[in-house]
C-alpha positions as CSV (number, residue, x, y, z in Angstrom):
1,M,65.0,-44.6,-180.9
2,S,68.1,-45.6,-182.8
3,L,71.6,-44.9,-181.8
4,R,73.8,-43.6,-184.5
5,R,77.3,-42.4,-184.3
6,K,78.0,-39.0,-185.5
7,R,80.4,-38.9,-188.5
8,V,83.3,-36.4,-188.3
9,P,84.5,-35.1,-191.6
10,L,88.2,-35.9,-192.3
11,N,89.2,-32.3,-192.7
12,E,87.8,-31.3,-189.3
13,K,90.3,-31.2,-186.4
14,Q,89.9,-33.6,-183.4
15,T,91.1,-31.6,-180.4
16,N,90.3,-34.2,-177.7
17,K,92.6,-36.9,-178.8
18,K,96.3,-36.5,-178.3
19,G,99.2,-39.0,-178.2
20,F,102.9,-39.1,-178.1
21,T,105.0,-38.1,-181.0
22,L,107.6,-40.5,-182.4
23,I,110.4,-38.4,-180.9
24,E,108.8,-38.4,-177.4
25,L,108.3,-42.2,-177.6
26,L,112.0,-42.8,-178.6
27,L,113.2,-40.5,-175.8
28,A,111.1,-42.3,-173.2
29,L,112.4,-45.7,-174.4
30,S,116.0,-44.4,-174.3
31,F,115.6,-43.1,-170.7
32,G,113.9,-46.3,-169.6
33,S,116.6,-48.5,-171.1
34,F,119.3,-46.4,-169.4
35,I,117.6,-46.8,-166.0
36,I,117.2,-50.6,-166.4
37,L,120.9,-51.1,-167.5
38,S,122.1,-48.9,-164.6
39,S,120.1,-50.9,-162.2
40,A,121.4,-54.2,-163.6
41,K,125.0,-53.0,-163.1
42,I,124.4,-51.8,-159.5
43,Y,122.4,-54.8,-158.3
44,P,125.3,-57.3,-157.8
45,H,127.3,-54.7,-155.8
46,F,124.2,-53.9,-153.6
47,R,123.5,-57.6,-153.0
48,Y,127.1,-58.2,-152.0
49,Q,127.1,-55.3,-149.5
50,T,123.7,-56.4,-148.1
51,K,124.8,-60.0,-147.5
52,F,128.1,-59.0,-145.9
53,L,126.5,-56.6,-143.5
54,Q,123.7,-59.0,-142.7
55,E,126.1,-61.8,-141.7
56,S,128.2,-59.3,-139.7
57,F,125.0,-58.2,-137.9
58,R,124.0,-61.8,-137.2
59,L,127.3,-62.6,-135.6
60,D,127.1,-59.4,-133.5
61,Q,123.6,-60.4,-132.2
62,D,124.8,-63.9,-131.3
63,L,127.8,-62.5,-129.5
64,R,125.5,-60.2,-127.5
65,R,123.3,-63.2,-126.5
66,A,126.1,-65.7,-125.7
67,G,125.8,-67.1,-122.2
68,F,122.2,-66.0,-121.7
69,C,120.2,-68.6,-119.6
70,N,116.8,-68.5,-118.2
71,G,117.8,-70.7,-115.3
72,K,120.9,-72.8,-114.6
73,C,122.3,-73.9,-117.9
74,L,125.1,-76.5,-118.0
75,G,127.5,-76.9,-120.9
76,M,130.0,-75.0,-122.8
77,I,129.2,-71.3,-123.2
78,L,131.9,-70.0,-125.5
79,R,134.9,-71.3,-127.4
80,I,137.2,-69.3,-129.6
81,G,139.6,-71.3,-131.8
82,Q,140.3,-72.0,-135.5
83,Y,139.9,-74.6,-138.1
84,P,143.2,-76.5,-138.6
85,G,145.4,-74.5,-140.8
86,E,143.4,-71.3,-140.6
87,M,144.4,-68.1,-138.7
88,K,144.2,-67.8,-134.9
89,N,140.7,-66.8,-133.4
90,S,138.9,-67.3,-136.7
91,C,136.3,-69.6,-135.3
92,I,133.8,-69.2,-132.4
93,I,131.3,-71.6,-130.9
94,L,128.8,-70.0,-128.5
95,S,125.6,-70.9,-126.8
96,Y,122.6,-69.2,-125.3
97,D,119.2,-70.3,-124.1
98,L,117.2,-69.4,-127.3
99,N,113.9,-71.0,-126.2
100,K,114.2,-69.7,-122.6
101,N,113.6,-73.1,-121.0
102,G,116.5,-72.9,-118.5
103,K,118.8,-75.4,-120.2
104,L,121.0,-75.6,-123.3
105,E,119.8,-78.0,-126.0
106,G,122.8,-80.1,-126.9
107,E,124.9,-80.9,-129.9
108,Q,122.6,-83.6,-131.3
109,H,119.3,-81.9,-130.5
110,R,117.4,-80.7,-133.6
111,E,117.0,-77.3,-132.0
112,S,120.5,-77.1,-130.6
113,E,121.4,-73.8,-128.9
114,Y,125.1,-74.0,-130.0
115,F,126.0,-71.7,-132.8
116,G,129.3,-71.6,-134.7
117,Y,131.1,-69.2,-137.1
118,R,134.4,-70.0,-138.8
119,L,136.7,-69.0,-141.6
120,R,137.7,-71.8,-143.9
121,K,139.4,-71.4,-147.3
122,S,138.5,-67.7,-147.5
123,V,134.8,-68.5,-146.9
124,L,132.7,-67.7,-143.8
125,E,130.8,-70.7,-142.6
126,I,128.1,-71.2,-140.0
127,Q,126.8,-74.2,-138.2
128,R,124.1,-74.9,-135.6
129,G,124.7,-77.7,-133.2
130,Q,128.4,-78.0,-133.6
131,L,130.8,-77.9,-130.6
132,H,134.1,-78.0,-132.5
133,C,135.7,-75.8,-135.1
134,S,136.9,-78.8,-137.1
135,G,133.5,-80.5,-137.3
136,H,131.6,-81.4,-140.5
137,G,128.4,-80.1,-142.0
138,W,129.2,-76.4,-141.9
139,E,127.2,-74.2,-144.4
140,K,128.9,-71.5,-146.5
141,I,127.4,-68.1,-146.0
142,S,129.6,-66.3,-148.5
143,D,130.1,-67.3,-152.1
144,P,133.8,-68.1,-152.8
145,Q,133.3,-67.2,-156.5
146,E,132.1,-63.7,-155.5
147,I,133.5,-62.8,-152.1
148,K,136.9,-63.7,-150.6
149,I,137.2,-63.2,-146.9
150,T,140.8,-62.3,-146.3
151,H,140.6,-61.9,-142.5
152,F,138.1,-62.9,-139.9
153,S,138.9,-62.9,-136.2
154,I,137.2,-62.6,-132.8
155,T,139.0,-61.5,-129.7
156,Q,137.7,-61.6,-126.2
157,L,138.9,-58.4,-124.4
158,P,139.5,-58.1,-120.7
159,K,136.3,-57.9,-118.6
160,S,135.2,-54.4,-117.7
161,R,132.5,-52.8,-115.6
162,L,130.3,-52.8,-118.8
163,G,130.6,-56.6,-119.2
164,T,132.6,-58.9,-121.5
165,L,133.7,-57.2,-124.7
166,F,134.4,-58.9,-128.0
167,K,136.3,-57.4,-130.9
168,T,135.4,-58.7,-134.4
169,D,137.3,-58.0,-137.6
170,F,136.1,-58.7,-141.1
171,F,138.1,-58.0,-144.2
172,A,136.7,-59.1,-147.5
173,N,136.9,-58.2,-151.2
174,N,134.9,-58.9,-154.3
175,H,137.7,-60.2,-156.6
176,T,135.4,-60.6,-159.6
177,K,135.1,-56.8,-160.1
178,K,137.6,-54.5,-161.7
179,P,138.8,-52.8,-159.5
180,P,138.0,-55.1,-156.6
181,I,135.5,-53.9,-154.0
182,Q,137.0,-54.1,-150.5
183,R,135.1,-54.0,-147.3
184,E,136.3,-53.9,-143.7
185,I,134.0,-54.1,-140.6
186,N,135.5,-53.8,-137.1
187,S,133.3,-53.7,-134.1
188,V,133.4,-54.1,-130.3
189,I,130.4,-56.0,-128.9
190,N,129.3,-55.8,-125.3
191,N,128.0,-59.0,-123.7
192,K,126.4,-58.6,-120.2
193,N,125.7,-62.4,-119.8
194,L,129.2,-63.6,-119.3
């Protein structure tokens, strides 16, 4: 038994095989290019918003935890100040018992339980294991080429029956865009540990 392919005459229509026409292909490529270019233009704006909100959320979480201790912790719990030359209340150092061992791991400990946030030269910085707003080794968490923080402050409000309240204010703009994109986040955080 031999296998032979059946020959189809050239003038006979082949109805089972269809493809795209040139016009359909060009339209599909045009729409695809439009979608890719639109995404490329939106991505930096989306990344900026996500990072700004992420850092604001991180600060809110740390403020809620400040003062938590699974025992009798000794040491500084909270300090609000500023880097020399910066606006008042633009730095906070706080601590909480992250590993729940009943003590605060100190400034020099590799798993220190002291966390700091500060404004310096229009950039928000963070540091773990620092007890002073003027210390060294702070890490930038916003890119000064992209985002300029124009205002950052933390205010401890009078204690209420709900606990200790903190008011945080962020004002930032993306000065590389025309027109600049401005963001403002104001929040009041309740801390039941202090």
